[in-house]
C-alpha positions as CSV (number, residue, x, y, z in Angstrom):
1,X,103.7,96.8,104.7
2,X,105.6,99.3,106.4
3,X,104.6,101.8,109.4
4,X,105.8,104.7,107.1
5,X,103.5,103.6,104.1
6,X,100.9,106.3,103.2
7,X,98.1,103.9,102.1
8,X,95.3,104.9,100.1
9,X,92.0,102.7,99.4
10,X,89.8,103.6,96.5
11,X,86.3,102.2,96.8
12,X,84.7,101.9,93.7
13,X,80.9,101.4,93.5
14,X,77.5,102.6,93.9
15,X,75.2,102.1,96.6
16,X,72.2,102.6,94.2
17,X,73.0,99.3,92.4
18,X,72.8,96.7,95.3
19,X,75.8,95.0,95.6
20,X,77.9,97.1,93.5
21,X,78.3,99.2,96.7
22,X,80.5,96.7,98.3
23,X,83.5,99.2,97.6
24,X,82.0,101.9,99.4
25,X,80.9,99.8,102.4
26,X,84.1,98.4,103.2
27,X,85.8,102.3,103.0
28,X,82.6,103.2,105.8
29,X,84.4,100.3,107.8
30,X,88.0,101.5,107.2
31,X,87.5,105.2,108.0
32,X,86.2,104.3,111.5
33,X,88.9,101.4,112.2
34,X,92.0,102.5,110.6
35,X,92.7,106.2,110.9
36,X,96.1,106.2,109.2
37,X,94.4,105.2,105.9
38,X,93.2,107.5,103.6
39,X,90.2,106.7,101.6
40,X,88.3,107.8,98.3
41,X,85.0,106.9,97.1
42,X,84.6,106.6,93.3
43,X,81.9,105.4,90.9
44,X,84.6,104.3,88.4
45,X,88.3,105.0,87.8
46,X,89.4,108.0,85.8
47,X,92.9,109.1,84.2
48,X,93.0,111.5,87.2
49,X,93.2,108.8,89.6
50,X,96.8,108.0,88.6
51,X,97.9,111.1,89.9
52,X,96.2,110.7,93.2
53,X,97.6,107.1,93.3
54,X,101.3,108.6,92.7
55,X,101.1,110.3,96.1
56,X,101.1,107.1,98.3
57,X,103.4,104.1,98.9
58,X,100.5,101.7,99.0
59,X,97.2,101.8,96.9
60,X,94.2,99.1,97.4
61,X,91.4,99.1,94.8
62,X,88.2,97.8,96.7
63,X,85.4,97.0,94.4
64,X,82.4,94.3,94.0
65,X,83.2,91.2,91.8
66,X,80.9,89.2,89.8
67,X,83.6,86.5,90.0
68,X,82.8,83.2,91.7
69,X,85.4,83.4,94.5
70,X,86.2,80.9,97.1
71,X,86.1,82.6,100.4
72,X,83.7,85.4,99.1
73,X,86.6,88.1,98.3
74,X,90.1,87.9,97.1
75,X,93.2,90.4,97.9
76,X,95.8,90.4,95.2
77,X,98.8,92.3,93.5
78,X,97.7,94.7,90.8
79,X,100.1,94.6,88.1
80,X,100.5,97.8,85.9
81,X,98.7,97.7,82.4
82,X,99.0,100.0,79.4
83,X,95.8,98.7,77.7
84,X,93.6,101.7,77.8
85,X,90.8,100.5,75.7
86,X,88.3,102.8,73.5
87,X,87.4,105.2,76.2
88,X,89.2,106.8,79.1
89,X,85.9,107.5,80.7
90,X,86.3,104.3,83.3
91,X,89.7,102.6,83.6
92,X,90.6,99.3,85.3
93,X,93.0,99.3,88.6
94,X,95.6,98.1,86.2
95,X,95.3,100.8,84.1
96,X,95.7,103.6,86.7
97,X,98.8,101.7,88.2
98,X,100.3,101.8,84.6
99,X,99.6,105.3,84.0
100,X,100.9,105.9,87.7
101,X,104.1,104.4,86.6
102,X,104.4,105.9,83.1
103,X,103.3,109.6,83.9
104,X,104.6,110.3,87.4
105,X,107.3,107.6,87.4
106,X,105.9,106.5,91.0
107,X,105.7,103.0,91.6
108,X,103.3,102.3,94.6
109,X,102.5,98.7,95.9
110,X,99.2,98.0,94.5
111,X,96.5,95.6,95.4
112,X,92.8,94.6,94.5
113,X,90.4,93.7,97.2
114,X,87.5,92.0,95.4
115,X,84.4,91.2,97.1
116,X,81.9,88.9,95.5
117,X,78.5,90.2,94.8
118,X,75.4,88.9,93.4
119,X,72.8,91.4,92.4
120,X,73.4,94.6,90.3
121,X,69.9,95.8,89.7
122,X,69.1,99.5,90.1
123,X,67.9,99.3,93.6
124,X,69.4,100.4,96.9
125,X,70.2,97.5,99.4
126,X,73.1,94.8,99.3
127,X,72.2,91.4,99.4
128,X,72.7,88.9,102.7
129,X,75.4,86.8,100.8
130,X,77.2,89.9,99.8
131,X,77.1,91.4,103.3
132,X,78.6,87.7,104.5
133,X,81.1,88.2,102.2
134,X,81.7,91.9,103.1
135,X,82.3,90.6,106.8
136,X,84.7,88.1,105.8
137,X,86.8,90.7,104.1
138,X,86.5,92.9,106.8
139,X,88.0,90.4,109.2
140,X,90.7,90.2,106.8
141,X,91.9,93.8,106.9
142,X,93.8,93.8,109.8
143,X,96.3,91.7,108.3
144,X,96.6,93.6,105.3
145,X,97.1,96.8,107.3
146,X,99.7,95.1,109.7
147,X,103.4,95.9,109.3
148,X,104.6,92.6,108.2
149,X,101.9,91.9,105.8
150,X,103.0,89.8,102.9
151,X,101.0,87.8,100.3
152,X,101.0,84.3,100.4
């Protein structure tokens, strides 16, 4: 990423649903360690987030995932999609990117940071295994925000 990048990280989740809070917890770390990065907490993505994303050169969607992930997290490009489903109440990151492209003619670099979680009950507190995955993702963040970062 270039030094002049204006970077947004959208953390998606709910700390009241155990490991679903991982997207917010990583924002808590970013706000203290990377002052040049803007953050936004979201329970879910909505159509308005496309306008927000259009104001940035780089957008990262951070969220918990139920997927089995070798390293406990993944960081990958987010490709635009025009699939909206039956409801616009909760949208996927790919849909937000597609809306940003189509409505605002803006094409930020977009990525998804998925952190593996294990428990999703209506209860506060993140599992120890999910915290370990969060720590791995946090250790990876300096690479993401470096000026010369390129996805493998």
